[in-house]
C-alpha positions as CSV (number, residue, x, y, z in Angstrom):
1,M,147.7,52.8,102.0
2,N,150.5,53.6,104.0
3,P,149.5,55.3,107.2
4,T,151.9,58.0,106.9
5,I,150.8,58.8,103.4
6,M,147.3,58.7,104.7
7,K,148.0,61.2,107.2
8,L,150.0,63.5,104.9
9,H,146.9,63.2,102.5
10,K,144.6,64.4,105.0
11,I,146.9,67.2,106.0
12,A,147.1,68.3,102.5
13,L,143.4,68.2,102.1
14,L,142.9,70.4,105.1
15,L,145.4,72.9,103.9
16,L,143.8,73.0,100.6
17,S,140.3,73.5,102.3
18,I,141.7,76.4,104.4
19,F,143.5,77.9,101.4
20,A,140.3,77.5,99.2
21,S,138.0,79.2,101.8
22,T,140.5,82.0,102.4
23,V,140.7,82.8,98.7
24,S,136.8,82.6,98.4
25,A,136.5,85.2,101.4
26,A,139.2,87.3,100.0
27,K,137.4,87.6,96.5
28,C,134.1,88.4,97.9
29,N,132.7,91.6,96.5
30,T,132.3,94.6,98.9
31,L,128.5,94.7,98.2
32,L,128.0,91.1,99.4
33,D,130.5,91.3,102.3
34,Y,127.8,91.4,104.8
35,E,126.4,89.1,107.4
36,T,123.1,89.7,108.9
37,R,120.1,88.3,110.7
38,K,117.1,86.8,108.8
39,L,113.7,88.5,109.5
40,R,112.2,87.2,112.9
41,S,114.9,84.8,113.5
42,D,118.1,84.5,115.4
43,D,119.7,82.8,112.2
44,T,122.2,84.8,110.3
45,I,123.2,84.8,106.8
46,N,126.4,85.7,105.1
47,L,125.4,87.4,101.6
48,C,128.6,86.4,99.9
49,E,128.5,82.7,101.0
50,A,124.8,82.5,100.0
51,Y,124.6,84.4,96.8
52,E,127.9,85.0,95.2
53,G,127.5,84.6,91.4
54,K,123.7,85.0,91.5
55,V,121.8,87.9,89.9
56,I,120.0,89.7,93.0
57,V,117.1,92.1,93.2
58,M,117.7,93.9,96.5
59,V,114.6,96.0,97.6
60,N,114.0,98.1,100.6
61,T,110.5,97.1,102.0
62,A,108.0,98.5,104.3
63,S,104.8,96.6,105.5
64,Q,102.5,99.7,106.0
65,C,103.4,101.4,102.7
66,G,101.2,102.0,99.7
67,F,103.6,100.0,97.7
68,T,103.6,96.9,100.2
69,P,101.4,95.0,97.5
70,Q,104.5,94.7,95.5
71,F,105.4,91.8,97.6
72,K,103.1,89.9,95.5
73,S,104.8,90.7,92.2
74,L,108.2,90.4,93.9
75,E,107.4,87.0,94.8
76,Q,106.1,86.3,91.1
77,L,109.5,87.5,89.9
78,H,111.3,85.4,92.4
79,Q,109.3,82.3,91.4
80,R,109.5,82.8,87.6
81,Y,113.3,83.2,87.6
82,K,114.9,81.4,90.8
83,E,115.8,78.3,88.7
84,Q,117.8,80.5,86.3
85,G,119.7,82.0,89.2
86,L,117.8,85.0,90.4
87,V,117.6,85.8,94.2
88,V,115.2,88.4,95.5
89,L,116.2,89.9,99.0
90,G,113.9,92.0,101.0
91,F,115.4,94.6,103.4
92,P,112.8,95.9,105.8
93,S,113.3,99.3,107.0
94,D,111.6,102.1,109.0
95,D,113.7,104.9,107.5
96,F,110.3,106.3,106.1
97,K,108.4,105.5,109.1
98,Q,106.2,102.8,107.5
99,E,107.6,99.5,109.3
100,H,106.3,97.8,112.2
101,K,108.3,98.1,115.3
102,D,107.8,94.3,116.1
103,E,109.4,92.1,113.4
104,S,106.9,89.4,114.1
105,K,104.1,91.8,112.4
106,T,106.7,92.6,109.5
107,A,107.0,88.8,109.1
108,D,103.3,88.2,109.1
109,V,102.9,90.9,106.4
110,C,105.5,89.3,104.3
111,Y,105.0,85.6,104.7
112,V,101.1,85.4,105.7
113,N,99.5,88.2,103.9
114,Y,101.6,88.0,100.7
115,G,103.0,84.6,100.7
116,V,106.7,85.6,100.3
117,T,109.2,82.7,100.0
118,F,112.2,84.8,99.0
119,Q,114.7,85.8,101.8
120,M,113.8,88.6,104.1
121,L,116.4,90.1,106.3
122,A,116.2,91.9,109.7
123,T,114.8,95.4,109.8
124,S,117.8,97.9,109.2
125,H,118.4,101.3,108.0
126,V,118.9,101.7,104.2
127,T,119.7,105.4,103.9
128,G,122.1,108.1,105.6
129,K,125.0,107.5,107.7
130,N,123.2,104.5,109.5
131,A,122.6,102.7,106.3
132,N,123.6,99.0,106.5
133,P,126.7,98.1,104.5
134,V,124.7,97.0,101.5
135,F,122.6,99.9,100.9
136,A,125.8,102.1,101.7
137,Q,127.6,100.3,98.9
138,L,124.4,100.3,96.5
139,A,124.3,104.1,97.1
140,K,128.0,104.5,96.3
141,Q,127.9,102.2,93.2
142,T,124.7,103.8,91.6
143,G,124.8,107.3,93.0
144,V,121.2,106.7,94.3
145,A,120.0,105.9,97.8
146,P,116.5,104.8,98.4
147,R,114.2,107.8,98.3
148,W,111.2,105.8,99.5
149,N,110.1,102.2,100.2
150,F,110.4,99.4,97.5
151,N,113.3,101.0,95.8
152,K,115.0,98.2,93.6
153,F,118.5,97.6,92.7
154,I,119.5,94.8,90.5
155,V,122.9,93.3,91.3
156,G,125.0,91.2,88.6
157,K,126.8,88.0,89.0
158,D,129.8,89.8,89.7
159,G,128.3,91.3,92.8
160,K,128.2,94.9,91.3
161,A,125.1,97.0,91.0
162,I,123.7,97.1,87.6
163,K,120.6,99.4,87.9
164,Y,118.5,101.2,90.2
165,F,114.5,101.4,90.0
166,P,112.3,103.6,92.0
167,S,109.3,102.5,94.0
168,G,106.9,103.0,91.1
169,E,108.7,100.4,88.9
170,L,106.7,97.3,89.0
171,P,108.6,94.1,89.2
172,M,107.0,92.3,86.6
173,G,106.2,93.2,82.9
174,G,108.6,96.2,82.6
175,D,112.0,97.3,82.6
176,L,113.0,95.8,85.8
177,E,112.1,92.3,84.5
178,K,113.8,93.0,81.3
179,N,117.1,93.9,82.9
180,V,116.8,90.8,85.3
181,I,116.4,88.6,82.0
182,D,119.4,90.4,80.4
183,A,121.5,89.9,83.7
184,L,120.6,86.3,83.8
185,G,121.7,85.8,80.2
186,I,118.3,84.3,79.4
């Protein structure tokens, strides 16, 4: 192929790539337009890039709460439906004074004690004026902010909140699981 044509082809591909990434970033739903640090890590994750088009269960967690054993059933939910497109995201928070101050202790509870493999994020606020942008949007879209630990929100493939579930709603065998199945279309 002619070197000039090859050079023009490369430039066209570069411009197309830039345009595509700009369009992708521009269409990210406000709820997922958030980059944060992973739990006990310096690595960050952009929720839009990682989870756009997925059904997500977002849950505010605490490792010293009576509902902490729900990590086990959240993990079961994750394992059962991850191949169909479900993501479970844990947002540790000390808003209700039941989270360790040391993230390594939080991580041990999640990963060692309960065998969590779904994505856990850095400790952040989930209520009030200091709520992280995700939980601020969840409250705006559903009209409900977490009232305690282990509140669960289902987010649809379009990046919009579908339904809120309080702490007492178990992840498996009830309305939450039924709503996940409906959102996944299975």
